[in-house]
C-alpha positions in Angstrom: -0.3 0.0 -0.3 1.4 3.3 -0.3 1.9 5.1 2.5 1.7 8.8 3.9 4.6 8.7 5.5 7.2 7.9 2.1 7.9 11.5 0.0 5.4 13.1 -1.4 4.1 16.7 -3.3 1.6 17.6 0.0 2.4 21.2 -1.3 1.3 20.6 -4.5 -1.4 18.1 -4.8 -4.1 20.4 -5.2 -2.4 22.8 -7.7 -4.0 22.5 -11.2 -0.4 23.3 -12.1 1.0 20.6 -10.6 -1.5 18.4 -12.1 -1.0 19.9 -15.6 2.8 18.8 -15.3 1.9 15.4 -14.0 -0.2 15.0 -17.5 3.0 16.3 -19.5 4.8 13.5 -17.8 2.9 10.7 -19.1 2.5 12.0 -22.0 6.3 12.0 -22.8 6.0 8.5 -21.5 4.0 7.6 -24.2 0.4 7.2 -22.7 -2.4 9.3 -24.7 -4.4 11.8 -22.4 -7.1 13.0 -24.6 -9.0 16.0 -23.1 -11.9 14.3 -22.4 -10.0 11.9 -20.1 -8.3 15.1 -18.9 -11.3 16.7 -17.7 -12.8 13.4 -15.7 -9.7 13.4 -14.2 -9.8 17.2 -12.2 -13.3 16.1 -11.5 -12.3 13.2 -9.7 -9.5 15.0 -7.9 -12.0 17.9 -7.3 -14.6 15.2 -5.1 -11.7 13.2 -3.4 -9.4 13.9 -0.2 -5.9 14.9 -1.0 -4.0 11.2 -0.4 -2.0 9.3 -2.1 -4.5 6.4 -2.6 -7.0 8.0 -3.8 -4.8 10.5 -6.1 -3.9 7.2 -7.7 -7.2 5.2 -8.0 -8.2 8.7 -9.5 -5.6 9.1 -12.2 -5.7 5.2 -13.1 -9.4 5.1 -13.2 -9.8 8.1 -15.7 -6.2 8.4 -17.3 -5.1 4.6 -18.2 -7.3 3.6 -20.7 -5.9 0.0 -21.1 -3.9 -3.1 -19.1 -0.8 -2.2 -21.5 -1.2 1.3 -19.7 -1.3 0.8 -16.1 2.6 -0.1 -15.8 3.3 3.4 -17.5 0.9 5.0 -15.2 2.2 3.0 -12.4 6.1 4.6 -12.8 5.1 7.7 -13.6 2.7 8.2 -10.8 5.7 6.9 -8.4 8.1 8.6 -9.8 6.2 12.0 -10.1 3.5 12.4 -6.9 5.7 9.9 -4.5 9.6 11.1 -5.7 10.3 6.9 -6.0 13.0 5.8 -8.2 11.9 2.0 -7.6 8.5 0.3 -8.3 6.2 0.6 -4.9 3.6 -1.5 -4.7 0.1 -0.3 -5.6 -2.8 -0.4 -3.6 -5.1 -3.0 -4.0 -8.7 -3.0 -2.6 -10.1 -6.1 -0.5 -13.2 -5.6 -1.8 -14.4 -6.7 -5.3 -16.0 -4.4 -7.5 -18.7 -5.2 -10.2 -19.1 -2.2 -12.5 -21.9 -2.4 -15.2 -24.8 -0.5 -16.7 -27.5 1.0 -14.8 -30.4 -1.0 -16.5 -32.7 -0.4 -13.3 -32.7 -4.0 -12.4 -32.2 -4.0 -8.4 -29.4 -7.5 -8.3 -30.1 -7.6 -4.8 -34.0 -7.9 -4.1 -33.9 -11.4 -3.3 -31.9 -11.0 0.1 -28.2 -10.7 1.2 -26.1 -14.3 1.0 -23.0 -13.2 1.8 -21.2 -14.6 4.7 -20.0 -12.6 7.5 -16.5 -13.0 7.2 -17.0 -12.1 3.5 -15.4 -9.5 1.6 -17.9 -6.8 0.6 -18.6 -6.9 -2.8 -19.8 -3.0 -4.2 -22.0 -3.3 -7.5 -21.1 0.6 -9.4 -23.2 1.2 -12.0 -23.0 3.9 -14.2 -25.6 6.0 -17.0 -24.4 5.1 -20.3 -26.3 8.4 -21.8 -24.7 10.6 -18.8 -20.7 9.0 -19.4 -21.1 9.9 -23.5 -22.7 13.7 -22.7 -19.2 14.4 -21.4 -17.3 12.0 -23.6 -14.7 14.1 -26.2 -15.8 13.3 -29.7 -12.4 12.2 -30.9 -12.6 9.1 -28.4 -16.2 8.0 -29.6 -16.1 4.3 -31.1 -18.8 3.4 -34.0 -21.3 2.4 -31.4 -20.4 5.3 -29.3 -20.7 7.8 -31.9 -24.4 6.3 -33.4 -25.8 6.7 -29.7 -24.2 10.4 -29.7 -26.3 10.9 -32.6 -29.8 9.6 -31.1 -29.0 11.7 -28.1 -27.8 14.8 -30.6 -31.0 14.7 -32.5 -33.0 15.8 -29.4 -31.2 19.0 -29.7 -33.2 22.1 -30.5 -31.1 25.3 -31.7 -33.7 28.6 -31.6 -32.2 31.9 -31.3 -33.4 34.5 -28.6 -36.7 36.6 -29.3 -36.5 39.3 -30.8 -39.4 42.4 -31.6 -41.2 41.3 -34.6 -43.2 44.9 -37.4 -46.0 42.0 -36.9 -48.2 43.1 -34.6 -50.7 40.4 -32.3 -54.0 40.7 -30.3 -53.2 41.1 -26.5 -55.6 40.5 -23.7 -57.0 43.7 -21.7 -56.7 47.0 -23.1 -52.6 47.0 -22.8 -51.3 48.7 -26.1 -52.2 49.7 -29.8 -56.1 50.2 -30.1 -57.2 47.4 -32.9 -60.0 49.2 -35.0 -61.2 46.0 -36.6 -61.7 43.6 -33.9 -63.4 46.5 -32.2 -65.8 47.1 -34.6 -66.7 43.3 -35.0 -67.1 42.7 -31.4 -69.4 45.7 -31.6 -71.4 44.3 -34.1 -72.0 41.1 -32.4 -73.6 43.5 -29.7 -75.6 45.1 -31.8 -73.6 48.0 -32.6 -71.9 48.8 -28.9 -68.5 48.6 -28.2 -68.5 47.0 -24.8 -64.6 45.9 -25.2 -62.1 47.9 -26.8 -59.7 45.6 -28.7 -55.5 46.2 -28.7 -52.8 45.0 -30.2 -48.7 44.6 -29.0 -46.0 44.1 -30.8 -45.1 39.8 -31.3 -41.7 38.5 -31.4 -39.6 36.3 -33.5 -36.8 34.1 -33.1 -33.4 35.4 -34.4 -31.7 33.9 -37.4 -29.1 31.6 -36.4 -25.7 31.4 -38.6 -23.6 28.4 -38.3 -19.8 28.7 -39.4 -18.4 24.9 -39.5 -14.5 24.4 -39.9 -14.1 21.4 -41.6 -10.0 21.8 -42.0 -7.1 18.9 -41.0 -6.9 20.5 -37.3 -11.1 20.0 -37.1 -11.2 16.4 -38.6 -12.1 14.5 -35.3 -14.2 16.9 -34.6 -16.2 18.3 -38.0 -18.3 15.9 -38.5 -20.3 15.6 -35.4 -20.5 19.3 -35.5 -22.1 19.6 -39.2 -24.4 16.6 -37.6 -25.5 19.1 -34.9 -25.6 21.2 -38.3 -28.1 18.8 -39.6 -30.0 18.9 -36.9 -30.4 22.4 -36.2 -31.6 23.3 -40.1 -33.9 20.1 -40.4 -35.7 20.9 -37.5 -37.1 23.8 -40.0 -36.0 26.5 -37.3 -34.0 30.1 -39.0 -31.2 28.3 -39.5 -28.3 28.9 -42.1 -25.2 26.5 -42.2 -22.1 27.1 -43.9 -18.5 25.1 -44.1 -14.8 27.0 -43.8 -11.8 25.7 -44.8 -10.2 27.0 -47.8 -13.5 28.2 -49.2 -16.9 29.2 -48.0 -19.5 26.3 -48.6 -23.4 27.2 -48.2 -24.6 23.7 -46.1 -28.6 24.7 -45.7 -29.7 23.6 -48.9 -28.2 19.8 -48.2 -28.9 19.8 -44.9 -32.6 19.9 -44.9 -33.4 16.4 -45.7 -34.8 14.0 -42.8 -32.3 11.7 -43.3 -28.8 12.1 -41.7 -27.0 9.6 -43.0 -28.1 10.9 -47.0 -27.8 14.5 -45.6 -24.3 13.9 -44.4 -23.2 12.3 -47.3 -24.7 15.5 -49.7 -22.6 17.7 -47.3 -19.5 15.5 -48.1 -20.0 15.6 -51.9 -21.0 19.4 -51.8 -17.5 20.7 -49.7 -14.2 20.2 -52.0 -12.0 21.5 -49.1 -13.5 18.9 -46.3 -10.0 18.2 -44.0 -8.0 20.8 -46.4 -6.5 23.8 -45.3 -7.9 26.9 -43.3 -8.2 30.5 -44.3 -10.3 32.0 -41.9 -10.2 35.3 -42.9 -10.9 34.9 -46.8 -14.1 32.5 -45.8 -15.2 35.7 -43.5 -14.8 38.0 -46.2 -16.5 35.8 -48.8 -19.2 35.3 -46.3 -19.3 38.9 -45.2 -19.4 40.7 -49.0 -21.6 37.8 -50.0 -23.8 36.9 -47.2 -23.5 38.4 -43.8 -23.4 42.6 -44.5 -26.1 42.3 -47.3 -29.0 40.7 -44.7 -27.9 37.1 -43.7 -26.0 38.5 -40.5 -27.8 41.6 -39.7 -29.6 40.7 -36.3 -29.0 37.3 -36.2 -26.9 34.9 -33.6 -23.6 34.0 -35.6 -21.9 31.0 -34.6 -18.7 29.9 -35.8 -17.1 26.2 -34.5 -13.2 26.7 -35.2 -10.3 25.7 -33.4 -8.9 29.1 -34.4 -6.0 27.7 -36.7 -5.5 29.8 -39.6 -3.0 30.0 -41.9 -3.7 33.5 -43.2 -3.0 36.6 -42.3 -4.1 37.6 -38.7 -4.6 41.2 -39.2 -7.4 39.9 -42.7 -9.0 37.6 -39.8 -9.7 40.7 -37.6 -10.6 43.0 -39.8 -13.6 40.4 -40.9 -14.8 39.7 -37.7 -15.0 43.4 -36.4 -17.3 43.7 -40.2 -19.2 40.7 -38.8 -19.5 42.2 -34.9 -21.1 45.6 -36.1 -23.9 43.9 -37.9 -24.3 40.5 -35.9 -26.2 40.3 -32.8 -24.2 38.3 -31.0 -20.7 36.1 -32.2 -20.7 33.1 -30.6 -17.5 30.6 -30.7 -16.9 26.8 -30.6 -13.6 25.9 -29.8 -13.2 21.9 -28.6 -9.7 22.6 -27.6 -10.7 25.2 -24.9 -11.9 22.1 -23.1 -8.2 21.2 -21.9 -7.4 22.7 -18.5 -4.2 24.3 -19.7 -5.9 25.8 -23.1 -5.0 29.3 -24.1 -5.8 31.0 -27.2 -2.6 31.3 -28.5 -2.9 30.3 -32.0 -2.7 33.2 -34.5 -6.2 33.1 -35.9 -8.2 32.5 -32.3 -6.0 35.6 -30.6 -6.6 37.6 -33.5 -10.8 37.0 -33.3 -11.7 37.2 -29.9 -11.8 40.5 -28.7 -15.1 40.3 -31.5 -16.2 37.7 -29.6 -19.4 37.9 -27.2 -19.1 34.3 -25.9 -16.3 31.6 -26.1 -17.4 28.3 -25.3 -16.5 24.3 -25.1 -17.4 22.3 -28.4 -15.7 18.5 -27.6 -18.2 16.5 -26.5 -22.6 16.4 -26.3 -22.9 18.6 -23.3 -21.0 21.4 -24.3 -23.4 21.8 -27.3 -26.7 21.9 -25.0 -24.7 24.9 -23.4 -24.1 26.1 -27.1 -28.3 25.7 -27.6 -29.0 27.7 -23.9 -26.4 30.3 -24.7 -27.9 30.8 -28.8 -31.4 31.1 -27.0 -30.9 33.3 -23.9 -31.0 37.0 -24.8 -29.6 38.0 -21.4 -26.2 36.7 -21.3 -22.7 38.8 -20.1 -19.9 39.9 -22.5 -16.9 37.6 -23.0 -15.4 40.7 -23.7 
């Protein structure tokens, strides 16, 4: 067992910088630590006491993804956290743990037949739906991706309500007099205007414009994000969808079909620069010239789904973002890399665009897209600038 008397970094165990250096050590030893695993590790550490045993099992459960990776994790853990140069015996629980899916069936319904001296048998169950909501899109296998697509189909993307020029009937006498309805009601009462009818300004949802980056650096996420765009467009909401890479491609017509596989196939055939380079400034310039400034982005919520890597001139990107910001109601930037604990917007494109972004969100998992839907539908959010 790990002893508290062994040398450890007790002054750093709760430090985010120390955890980040530990993850860097793991990656340097060849252990793959994706963004989703790093986030799960941070959540586990926040829930457990700062003890070596607890830290070991939190890391092993979230960072080691197979038997072959346990030895690497053990070696780095003992060297970094315990300061040991030789192998240290890792803790072994004296109780068996059964991990399974939560199917709603109580396995102990028939009673407890365990002997008094028999070790406790714990049954740890989890909901696959909740796990997949926080799982990084880049780590999904085929079956998990199919389940995430099914969950994503329940999302609804609609812009915040805005005042409309169309007036609607109001209750009571509040609003502007409605002479036509007042006269019609009077005719039914023998010509006496018993009740004065009024109207108030109606509301309608703002248009939402999705600009999805499909360049090579976004390949682990672009297919899931285009699937999300299809869900939004196919719901017949006021949503326009574009892809950006080395050029701009409008996909609204291709994504209107209800069949998700057919929509994705049509989108892939229509986008000539899928998994290619990235010229965000040039793509935004064409969007502003041909679509945005001319009316599509005026008063709309513009959502840019990109990691911010750009091969073009950052000054050109900043200029086009400024043009877009002057006409759009709000600009929301969704970056899958933002989920990493040590992320900083240092990419040239991201740094140039960020001053003109109202809300900066993650976009690596289903729960982050659910948060995006809430942000787009809300009109009472603080500015990110």
